[in-house]
C-alpha positions as CSV (number, residue, x, y, z in Angstrom):
1,M,67.9,-108.8,35.5
2,N,68.2,-107.9,31.9
3,V,64.9,-109.8,31.1
4,I,63.1,-107.6,33.8
5,M,64.6,-104.4,32.5
6,A,63.8,-105.3,28.9
7,T,60.2,-106.0,29.9
8,T,59.8,-102.8,31.8
9,I,61.4,-100.8,28.6
10,L,58.7,-102.6,26.6
11,L,55.8,-101.8,29.0
12,F,57.0,-98.2,29.1
13,A,57.1,-97.9,25.4
14,T,53.8,-99.6,24.9
15,N,52.0,-97.2,27.3
16,A,53.8,-94.1,26.1
17,W,52.4,-94.7,22.5
18,S,49.1,-96.0,23.8
19,S,46.3,-93.5,22.8
20,I,44.2,-91.7,25.6
21,A,40.6,-90.7,24.9
22,K,37.5,-89.4,26.6
23,F,34.2,-91.2,26.3
24,I,30.5,-90.4,26.7
25,E,27.2,-91.9,26.0
26,I,24.1,-90.2,24.8
27,R,21.3,-92.7,24.9
28,G,17.8,-91.0,24.8
29,T,16.6,-87.6,23.4
30,I,18.8,-84.8,22.3
31,N,18.0,-81.8,24.5
32,P,19.7,-78.9,26.4
33,A,21.2,-81.3,29.0
34,T,22.9,-83.4,26.2
35,S,24.0,-80.4,24.5
36,R,25.7,-79.0,27.5
37,Y,27.1,-82.4,28.4
38,L,28.8,-82.7,25.0
39,A,30.3,-79.2,25.0
40,R,31.7,-79.9,28.6
41,A,33.0,-83.4,27.5
42,I,34.9,-81.7,24.6
43,E,36.4,-79.1,26.9
44,E,37.6,-81.8,29.3
45,T,39.1,-83.7,26.5
46,E,41.1,-80.7,25.4
47,I,42.2,-79.9,29.0
48,A,43.4,-83.4,29.5
49,K,45.1,-83.5,26.0
50,A,43.5,-86.6,25.0
51,D,43.6,-87.6,21.5
52,F,40.0,-87.7,20.8
53,L,36.4,-87.7,22.2
54,L,34.3,-90.9,21.5
55,V,30.4,-90.5,21.6
56,E,28.6,-93.6,21.6
57,L,25.0,-92.8,20.4
58,D,21.5,-94.2,20.4
59,T,18.6,-91.7,20.2
60,P,15.3,-91.3,18.6
61,G,15.9,-87.4,18.0
62,G,15.2,-84.3,20.0
63,L,15.4,-80.6,19.7
64,V,16.9,-78.9,16.5
65,T,18.0,-75.9,18.7
66,S,20.0,-78.4,20.7
67,V,21.7,-80.4,18.0
68,R,22.6,-77.0,16.4
69,E,24.6,-76.1,19.5
70,M,26.1,-79.6,19.6
71,A,27.2,-79.1,16.0
72,Q,28.8,-75.8,16.9
73,S,30.5,-77.4,19.8
74,I,32.1,-80.0,17.3
75,D,33.0,-77.4,14.8
76,Q,34.8,-75.3,17.6
77,A,36.6,-78.4,19.1
78,K,40.3,-78.8,18.8
79,I,40.2,-82.5,18.9
80,P,38.4,-85.1,16.8
81,V,34.9,-85.9,18.0
82,I,34.0,-89.3,16.8
83,I,30.3,-90.5,16.9
84,F,29.5,-94.2,17.0
85,T,26.0,-95.5,16.8
86,T,26.0,-98.7,18.6
87,P,25.2,-101.4,19.6
88,A,23.0,-103.3,17.1
89,G,19.4,-102.2,17.3
90,A,20.5,-98.6,18.2
91,S,19.6,-95.7,15.8
92,A,20.7,-92.1,15.1
93,T,17.0,-90.8,14.1
94,S,15.9,-87.4,13.4
95,A,18.3,-84.9,15.2
96,G,20.5,-87.8,15.8
97,A,21.2,-88.2,12.1
98,L,21.9,-84.5,11.9
99,L,24.4,-84.8,14.9
100,M,26.1,-87.8,13.0
101,I,26.4,-85.7,9.9
102,S,28.0,-82.9,11.9
103,S,30.8,-85.2,13.5
104,H,34.4,-85.3,12.5
105,L,34.0,-89.0,12.0
106,A,31.0,-91.1,11.8
107,A,30.7,-94.8,12.6
108,M,27.9,-97.3,12.9
109,A,27.5,-100.8,14.0
110,P,25.9,-103.4,11.9
111,G,22.2,-103.6,12.6
112,T,21.8,-99.9,13.3
113,N,20.3,-97.2,11.3
114,I,20.3,-93.5,10.7
115,G,17.9,-91.0,9.1
116,A,14.2,-89.9,9.4
117,A,15.1,-86.2,10.1
118,H,11.9,-84.7,8.9
119,P,10.9,-82.0,11.3
120,V,7.8,-82.6,13.5
121,G,6.1,-80.8,16.4
122,A,6.9,-81.0,20.0
123,Q,4.5,-83.9,20.4
124,G,5.6,-85.8,17.4
125,E,2.8,-84.4,15.3
126,D,3.1,-83.3,11.6
127,I,3.7,-79.7,11.0
128,K,1.3,-78.2,8.4
129,G,1.2,-75.5,5.8
130,A,3.8,-72.7,5.4
131,M,5.4,-73.5,8.7
132,A,6.4,-77.0,7.5
133,D,7.9,-75.7,4.3
134,K,10.0,-73.3,6.3
135,A,11.0,-75.9,8.9
136,V,12.0,-78.5,6.1
137,S,13.9,-75.9,4.2
138,D,15.8,-74.5,7.1
139,I,16.8,-78.1,8.5
140,S,17.6,-79.4,5.1
141,A,20.0,-76.4,4.6
142,F,21.5,-77.3,8.0
143,A,21.9,-80.8,6.8
144,R,23.5,-80.0,3.6
145,S,25.9,-77.4,5.1
146,M,27.2,-79.9,7.7
147,A,27.5,-82.6,5.1
148,G,29.5,-80.4,2.7
149,L,31.8,-79.3,5.6
150,R,32.7,-83.0,6.4
151,K,32.9,-84.0,2.7
152,R,29.9,-86.4,2.9
153,N,26.9,-87.0,0.5
154,V,25.1,-83.5,0.3
155,K,22.1,-84.8,-1.4
156,A,21.7,-87.8,0.8
157,A,22.0,-85.6,3.8
158,S,19.3,-83.4,2.4
159,E,16.8,-86.1,1.7
160,V,17.3,-87.5,5.2
161,V,15.3,-84.2,6.1
162,S,13.2,-83.4,3.0
163,K,12.2,-87.0,2.2
164,S,12.7,-88.6,5.6
165,N,14.9,-91.1,4.1
166,S,16.5,-93.8,6.4
167,F,19.5,-95.9,5.8
168,T,20.9,-99.1,7.4
169,A,24.8,-99.0,8.4
170,E,25.7,-100.5,5.2
171,E,23.6,-98.2,2.9
172,A,24.8,-95.2,4.9
173,L,28.4,-96.2,4.3
174,K,27.6,-96.7,0.6
175,V,26.1,-93.3,0.0
176,N,28.9,-91.7,2.0
177,L,26.9,-90.5,5.2
178,I,29.4,-92.4,7.4
179,E,33.0,-93.4,7.0
180,I,33.3,-96.7,9.2
181,I,31.2,-99.7,10.1
182,A,32.4,-101.6,13.1
183,T,31.0,-104.3,15.2
184,N,32.4,-102.9,18.5
185,R,34.9,-100.5,19.9
186,D,37.9,-102.6,19.1
187,E,37.0,-102.8,15.6
188,L,36.4,-99.0,15.5
189,M,39.8,-98.4,16.8
190,Q,41.4,-100.5,14.2
191,A,39.7,-98.9,11.4
192,M,40.5,-95.4,12.8
193,N,44.3,-96.2,13.1
194,N,46.2,-93.9,10.7
195,R,43.0,-92.5,9.3
196,P,43.3,-88.6,8.5
197,I,40.6,-86.6,10.4
198,Q,39.9,-83.1,9.4
199,V,39.5,-80.9,12.5
200,G,38.8,-77.3,11.6
201,S,41.9,-76.2,9.5
202,N,44.0,-79.2,10.9
203,R,44.4,-82.7,9.4
204,V,44.8,-85.0,12.4
205,I,46.1,-88.5,11.9
206,L,45.9,-90.8,15.0
207,K,49.0,-92.7,14.9
208,N,49.2,-94.0,18.3
209,D,48.3,-97.7,19.2
210,L,44.5,-97.1,19.2
211,K,44.2,-100.9,19.9
212,N,45.2,-100.2,23.6
213,T,43.2,-96.9,23.9
214,A,42.5,-96.0,27.7
215,F,38.9,-94.7,27.7
216,H,38.3,-92.2,30.5
217,P,34.5,-91.7,30.8
218,V,33.0,-88.2,31.4
219,E,30.0,-88.4,33.6
220,M,26.8,-86.1,33.6
221,T,26.8,-83.8,36.4
222,L,23.7,-84.0,38.7
223,G,22.2,-80.9,37.2
224,E,22.7,-82.3,33.7
225,Q,21.0,-85.6,34.9
226,V,18.0,-83.9,36.2
227,L,17.7,-81.7,33.2
228,N,18.0,-84.6,31.0
229,Y,15.1,-86.3,32.5
230,L,12.9,-83.3,32.6
231,S,13.6,-82.5,29.2
232,H,12.0,-85.5,27.8
233,P,9.2,-84.2,25.4
234,N,6.5,-86.0,27.5
235,I,7.7,-84.8,30.6
236,A,8.3,-81.2,29.6
237,A,4.7,-81.4,28.0
238,I,3.3,-82.5,31.3
239,L,5.1,-79.7,33.2
240,V,3.5,-77.0,30.9
241,S,0.2,-78.5,31.3
242,L,0.4,-79.0,35.0
243,G,1.8,-75.4,35.4
244,I,-1.1,-73.9,33.5
245,L,-3.7,-76.0,35.7
246,L,-2.1,-75.0,39.0
247,I,-2.0,-71.4,38.0
248,Y,-5.7,-71.6,36.9
249,S,-6.6,-73.3,40.2
250,E,-4.9,-70.5,42.0
251,L,-6.7,-67.7,40.1
252,S,-9.9,-69.5,40.6
253,A,-9.4,-69.6,44.4
254,P,-7.5,-66.3,45.1
255,G,-4.9,-66.5,47.6
256,L,-1.1,-67.1,47.2
257,G,-0.7,-70.8,48.0
258,I,0.7,-74.0,46.7
259,G,-1.0,-74.0,43.3
260,G,0.6,-70.5,42.3
261,V,4.0,-71.4,43.6
262,L,4.3,-75.0,42.0
263,G,2.7,-73.8,38.8
264,G,5.2,-71.1,38.3
265,L,8.1,-73.4,39.1
266,C,6.7,-76.0,36.5
267,L,6.4,-73.3,33.8
268,I,9.9,-71.9,34.4
269,I,11.5,-75.5,34.3
270,A,9.5,-76.4,31.2
271,F,10.8,-73.4,29.6
272,I,14.2,-74.4,30.3
273,A,13.6,-77.9,29.2
274,F,12.4,-76.6,25.8
275,Q,15.3,-74.3,25.6
276,T,13.1,-71.3,25.4
277,I,15.3,-70.1,28.2
278,P,18.9,-70.7,28.2
279,I,20.0,-73.0,31.2
280,H,22.3,-70.7,33.2
281,M,19.6,-67.9,32.6
282,G,16.9,-70.2,33.9
283,G,19.1,-71.0,36.9
284,L,19.4,-67.3,37.7
285,I,15.6,-66.8,37.3
286,L,15.0,-69.7,39.6
287,L,17.5,-68.3,42.3
288,G,15.8,-64.8,42.1
289,V,12.2,-66.5,42.4
290,G,13.5,-68.6,45.3
291,I,14.8,-65.6,47.2
292,L,11.7,-63.6,46.6
293,L,9.3,-66.4,47.7
294,I,11.4,-67.0,51.0
295,V,11.5,-63.2,51.8
296,S,7.8,-63.1,51.1
297,E,7.1,-65.6,53.7
298,V,8.0,-63.0,56.4
299,F,5.2,-60.7,55.1
300,V,2.8,-63.2,53.8
301,A,1.6,-65.9,56.4
302,S,1.4,-68.8,53.9
303,G,1.9,-71.5,56.4
304,G,5.4,-72.2,55.0
305,V,4.2,-72.7,51.4
306,L,6.1,-69.7,50.0
307,A,9.2,-70.6,52.0
308,V,9.2,-74.2,50.7
309,G,8.5,-73.4,47.1
310,G,11.4,-71.0,47.3
311,S,13.7,-73.6,48.6
312,V,12.9,-75.9,45.7
313,A,13.5,-73.0,43.3
314,L,16.8,-72.3,44.9
315,I,17.8,-76.0,44.6
316,F,17.1,-76.0,40.8
317,G,18.8,-72.7,40.5
318,L,21.9,-73.9,42.0
319,L,21.9,-77.0,39.8
320,W,21.8,-74.9,36.6
321,V,23.2,-71.5,37.4
322,V,26.8,-72.3,36.8
323,D,27.6,-73.2,33.1
324,P,30.4,-75.9,33.5
325,V,31.5,-75.0,30.0
326,A,32.1,-71.4,30.6
327,T,34.0,-71.8,34.0
328,D,35.8,-74.6,36.0
329,L,33.7,-73.6,39.2
330,R,31.6,-76.4,40.2
331,I,28.9,-76.5,43.1
332,S,29.2,-79.8,44.8
333,S,26.2,-82.1,44.5
334,W,26.5,-83.1,48.2
335,L,26.4,-79.3,49.0
336,I,23.4,-78.6,46.9
337,G,21.7,-81.5,48.6
338,A,22.6,-80.3,52.1
339,I,21.5,-76.7,51.4
340,G,18.3,-77.9,49.8
341,G,17.5,-80.2,52.9
342,F,18.4,-77.5,55.4
343,L,16.2,-74.8,53.5
344,I,13.2,-77.0,53.2
345,L,13.4,-78.4,56.8
346,G,14.2,-74.9,58.2
347,T,11.5,-73.1,56.2
348,M,9.0,-75.8,57.2
349,F,9.8,-75.3,60.8
350,I,9.6,-71.4,60.6
351,G,6.4,-71.8,58.7
352,Y,4.9,-74.1,61.4
353,A,6.1,-71.7,64.2
354,V,4.6,-68.7,62.4
355,S,1.3,-70.4,62.2
356,R,1.4,-71.5,65.7
357,I,2.2,-67.8,66.8
358,K,-0.6,-66.6,64.6
359,K,-3.0,-69.2,66.1
360,K,-2.0,-68.2,69.7
361,S,-2.6,-64.4,68.7
362,D,-6.0,-65.1,67.1
363,E,-7.1,-67.2,70.5
364,T,-5.8,-64.3,72.6
365,M,-7.6,-61.6,70.7
366,K,-10.7,-63.6,70.7
367,H,-10.3,-63.9,74.5
368,V,-9.8,-60.2,75.2
369,G,-11.8,-58.9,72.2
370,G,-11.1,-56.3,69.7
371,G,-10.2,-56.4,66.2
372,D,-6.8,-55.2,65.2
373,F,-3.8,-53.6,66.7
374,G,-4.9,-50.1,65.5
375,G,-8.1,-49.8,67.0
376,V,-9.8,-50.4,70.4
377,Q,-13.4,-51.1,69.3
378,G,-14.5,-54.4,71.0
379,Y,-11.7,-54.7,73.5
380,K,-12.8,-55.6,77.1
381,G,-11.3,-54.0,80.2
382,R,-12.1,-52.9,83.9
383,I,-12.9,-49.6,85.5
384,Q,-10.0,-48.5,87.8
385,S,-11.2,-45.4,89.1
386,V,-14.5,-43.2,88.7
387,N,-14.7,-39.3,88.7
388,R,-17.3,-37.5,90.7
389,D,-19.8,-37.5,87.9
390,G,-19.8,-41.2,87.8
391,K,-19.6,-41.2,84.1
392,S,-15.9,-40.7,83.4
393,G,-12.5,-41.9,84.9
394,K,-9.7,-44.4,84.3
395,V,-10.2,-47.7,82.6
396,L,-7.6,-50.6,82.0
397,I,-7.9,-52.0,78.4
398,R,-5.3,-54.1,76.6
399,G,-2.9,-53.6,79.6
400,E,-3.0,-49.9,79.0
401,L,-4.7,-47.2,81.3
402,W,-7.2,-45.0,79.3
403,N,-9.5,-42.2,80.2
404,F,-13.1,-43.1,79.5
405,I,-16.5,-41.5,79.3
406,S,-19.9,-43.4,79.5
407,E,-23.6,-42.6,79.0
408,E,-24.6,-44.6,82.2
409,P,-22.9,-44.4,85.7
410,M,-19.9,-46.7,86.4
411,A,-18.3,-48.1,89.5
412,E,-14.9,-49.4,90.2
413,N,-14.1,-53.0,88.9
414,N,-17.1,-52.9,86.5
415,N,-16.4,-54.9,83.4
416,V,-16.7,-52.9,80.2
417,T,-16.3,-53.0,76.5
418,A,-14.9,-50.1,74.3
419,R,-17.1,-49.1,71.5
420,G,-15.1,-46.3,70.1
421,S,-12.8,-43.3,70.9
422,K,-12.7,-39.7,70.9
423,G,-9.0,-38.7,70.6
424,L,-7.5,-40.3,73.8
425,T,-10.8,-40.9,75.4
426,L,-12.6,-44.1,75.2
427,E,-16.4,-44.6,75.0
428,V,-17.4,-47.7,76.9
429,I,-20.6,-49.6,78.0
430,R,-20.9,-51.8,81.0
431,D,-21.0,-55.6,80.2
432,K,-24.1,-57.4,81.1
433,E,-23.7,-59.8,84.1
């Protein structure tokens, strides 16, 4: 009995002093989705009162605007944000190097590298002239300021940008761009134990048993996953090109159709991916466009094209309109999928029904004659009664009884066609047998 109690107390004590941490992976480009993901992970780590957030990194780079937002999220964090470039073969290149320099604690696995943060264009091309000088100067200053804030090598951080220098893990440790080299997560926890970490104005020392740290992953939301995929530079560039091409085709063959709708959606999504439009603002725009397109279907017979395009816009709008960092509100992925499926199927059915009704209406008009609802010219009818003069009387046209006049004598049951009207009196001519 005493042995069992002692074991229970020992286990309780071990668990009581074990560290709890949140954990995310950023593997791929740095973009608006990863920026939003990191900010949300920091917030969830603080709410859970975990000891720190571990970010395992492997990136070829990305948008400077996104990495600046990520640096701000780290600076405003109340818990340590540790960034670990791993496994061997991984890299913190370009914007990834700037993210590492901005972290509270930077670690790398052997066989990884950091650097090459010289600014390039959206397609990886060199920037020329004065714009290149401005970009290099600006990003170099950003790297120096982050390195100075984290007590790292300011000169080395600057030359990562200005000279596009790259360092192995061992070289980065030697020049003081990182603090730790660790083969795996266990070695990293051992190296972090009792190490002071400066978080804002506080000096944090992780004294718990880091060897037995319980890591709780923070997963990307559906909206972040979709945006992360679409924000790849190649995908975003294709969206821009496709959007322009579709809109051009629509303008070349006027008529609000599939080209104009899809082209507009492609451009809006591309602007969000390039962070030209903030994510939640882009979500609001897509919601507005979606509602406008669906309502327009009532007035413009597009065969369901506007309604389906509006449904797609609403789905993307629902994915991105709620900022998970600014609010605890979440829209269920299952609910978004159900709404999207219902809207698309419903609008396709309505579009089909409207096209069928229009087709029947056209067939009926062709059968009875006539052009539109406001005029009577061309409609066919039958004489119901004739006055004594033989050239006036009553005629049934469109199911309505009208007075008529004619230049030739008429008889009851003659088939006639309206060729015009004088007030409420129709001018008719007899149909040829």
